[in-house]
Residue, then its C-alpha position, 0 to 999 in steps of 0.5 A: m079154983m075148981a069153981l073157976v074151971e067149971n065156970l070156964i067150961f060152962f061158958m065154953f059150952a054156952i058159947t058153942a051152943i049159941g054159935g051153933a044155933f046161929g049157924t043153924v039159922y044163918a047157914k046158906k047150905v044144908a050141910h053147914s046148917m046140919m053141922s052147926l046143929i050138931f055142935a049146938f046139941l053136943a054143947v047142950a049135952g056137955v052142959f048136962i054133963l056139967q050138971e051131973a045129968e048124964f042120962l039127959a046128956a045120953i038122951q040128948i045125943l042118942v035121940y035128938l042128934a040121931s033123929v035130926m041127922l036122919v031128917v037132914l039126911f032125907g033133906v039132903m037126899l031130896t035136894r041133892t040136885q040143887i046141892m050138886e049144882d052149887f059145886e059145879 
């Protein structure tokens, strides 16, 4: 019974990671792409936790997630005029 629950949780994380990856590539707006990438990274960290690799999950969240958010933040700041024109 426990193996079935672990398999379901793994498939949930896997589908979230794949969906986040596709969302990152196919999103038309930078903010939507960033959110999809965050979901993908969190899903990968969840898979690491399922494999009892908590350190790798912490590194995944702290290093990759923080650095990607910082890079995308600079991208948003540099393209702010184009994003604001989309909303008007």
